[in-house]
N, C-alpha and C positions, 0 to 999 in steps of 0.2 A: 414267266419262268415256271410257276406251279403247274400250269396247263401242259407245258412241254414235258415236265417230269412225269406227270400222271399219265400222259399218252404213251410215253416210252415204257412205263411200268406195266401198263395194260398189255402192250405188245409182247413184252417179255413174259408176262404171266400166261398168255396164250401159247407162247413157245414152250414154256415149261409143261403145260397141260398136254401138249402133243409129244413130249419127249419120249414117251414109252413106245411110240410107233417104230417099226423096224424097216430097214432097207439095206442097201449095199453097204459094205464096210467103209467107214470114213473116220478120219482123224484118229488113227491108231498109233501105237508106239512106233517110233522111228520115222514117222512121216514129217515132211516139211509142208507148211501151209503158207500160201501167198495170197494177198487180196488187194484190190483197188476199189475206191469208191469216193464218196463225198462226205465231208464232215463239217458240221456247224458248231462253232464255239461261241457260247453266250456267257460273258462274264457276269457274275453276281456280285456287284461292286458294293463295298463298304469303304467310303473315302474318309480320310482324316481331313484336317484343314491345312492349307498352305501356311507355312511358318512365317513369322514376322520378318520384315515389315509387310503386312498385307491386311486387307479388310477382314473382319471376322467372318468365319463360315465359308470361305472360298474353297470349294470342293470340286471333284471331277466325277464324271460318269464315263463308261467305256462301252462302245457299241459292239455288236456281234459281227462275225464274218464266216463265210462258207468257202471251203477250198477242197481240192482233191486230197485224198489220203491213200497211203499204201502201207502195207505191213508184211513182215516175214515172221513166221512162227515155227516152232519145233515141238513135237510131242515126245517127252521123255518116257512117259507111260501112256496107257490108254486114257488116262484121266488128267494127268499133270503135264503142263506144257509151258512154254514161254512165248512171248510175242513182242516184237519191236515195232512200234507205230511211228511212222514218219509222214511228212506231207509238205506241201508248198507253204511259203510264209503267209501267215494270216495278217491282214491289214486292219487294224482297229482304229476307230476314230474316238478321240477324247472330246467330251462335251462339258460345258459348265454345269455345275450343280451347287446345291446349298444356296448361299446368298447371291450367286451368279447364275442361278437356274434360268434357262431360256436365252442365254447370251450367245449360244451357238458353239461352233467347233473351236476347240482350243488347239488341236493338233492331231497328228496321226503317228502311228508306230507300227512296225512289223514285229511279229512274234513267231519264233520257231520253237515248238515244244515237243521234241522227241521224247517218247515214253517207252520204257520197257516194263513188261508185266510178267508176273508169275501167275498162272491161271489154273483153275480146276474146272474140268468139263464134266457135267453131270450125265447120267444115263450111260448106256453102253455104246461102244464105238459104232455099232450098226444102227443106231437110232436115227430116224429121218431128221428129227430136230433135237439139238443138244444145247441146252442152256449152259452158261459158264459164268464164273465170277473170278475176280483176281485183284491183286494189289500191285502197285508199281511205283516206279521212280520217274519223275519228270524233271527235265532241265529246261526252263523257260528262258530262251535267249532272245533279247530285244535288240532291234536295230532300226536304222533309218527313222529315228524320232525327228519329227518336224513340227515346229511351233507355228501357229497362225498369227495373223495381225491382231485377232481378238485377244490372244494370249498376251501379246505385247501391250495392248491397251489396258489390260487388267493389272499386269505385274510391273510394267515399266512405262507408264503413260508418257508419251512424247519422247521416249528414249530409243536406244538401239533395239533391234528385233530380239526377242527372247527366244533362246534355244533351250532344249532340255534333253536329258537322258534318263533311261530307266535301268535299274539294277537287274541284271540277269540272276535268276534264283533257282535253287532246287526245291522240289515240292513232292509231296506224296499224292498218289492217285488211287482210285478204286474203279473197277469196271464191272458192269453187269451186261451180259449179252446173250445171244443165241445164234446158232447156225442152222440152216435148213438145206437139206440135200436137193440139188437141182438136177444132177446127173451123176454118173459114176465118179467123176473127178471134180465137178464144179459144185459150189454151194453159195448160198446167200448168207450174209452176216449183218446183224443189227446189234449195235452196242451203245451204251451210255457210259461216259467217263466223267467222274467228278474229281476235281483237283483242288487242293487247299493251297492257295498261292498268295503270297504277300510280297509287294515290292515297294520301291521308293523312287520317286521322280526327283531329279536334281535340276534346278533351273539355273540359267546363266546369271540370274540376278542374285544367286546365293541362297535362295529359298528352297525348301524341300516339301514334298507331299508324300505321306505314307498312305498306301492304298491296298486293300484286300481285293483281289480279282476273283478268286474262287470260281473259276469257270466250269460250266457244264457243257460237255461236248456230246453230240449225237451223230452217229455215222451209220451209213448204209453202204454195204460193199458187196462185191462178187469175188469169191475166192476160188483157188485151185489147189488141190493137194497132190503131192508127188513124193 
């Protein structure tokens, strides 16, 4: 996780250093911006314990996923704009952690996290590279939660298969990014989004698990202004 953050910060620092360069007008007041690309979400998990009756220290870890992403934005001024980020559902795998570390997959779940940002774009509209920063609102919608045989073996040994659900939650997000002019209308976009997200898993056995996901998302896209 630290290596991914450091690499992204270095790329954004280079973009900021290039921000004074000039080129054709881009991302000006009144323009719409649209982009498509790929996005990788990596949860930074802090797990609580499954509630009683359960063995002590039964926790969970959550895997990463990469999916297409697209967004639409609008520039209210030459520097202030908004952007709505959307994408395909991310499929995350839950693994055993804590005292059940190494027991394998506990289940899977899909997440849809649409996010709307208010952004400030640095440098002038004619800069070839424009760093930006913003704050936003994320709604994390979870669906298609599926438990594994391993989950049943841990929480309901010898009993009926265990199912579970995750609470959908609102969360705050921050974004750091930069765009680079490719042509008169096209541009490249790199950004890093950090979201503070906590949810709760509800198992069919009546037990619950509180878990902080706090995902880091890194995306690379190609955009078009019109």
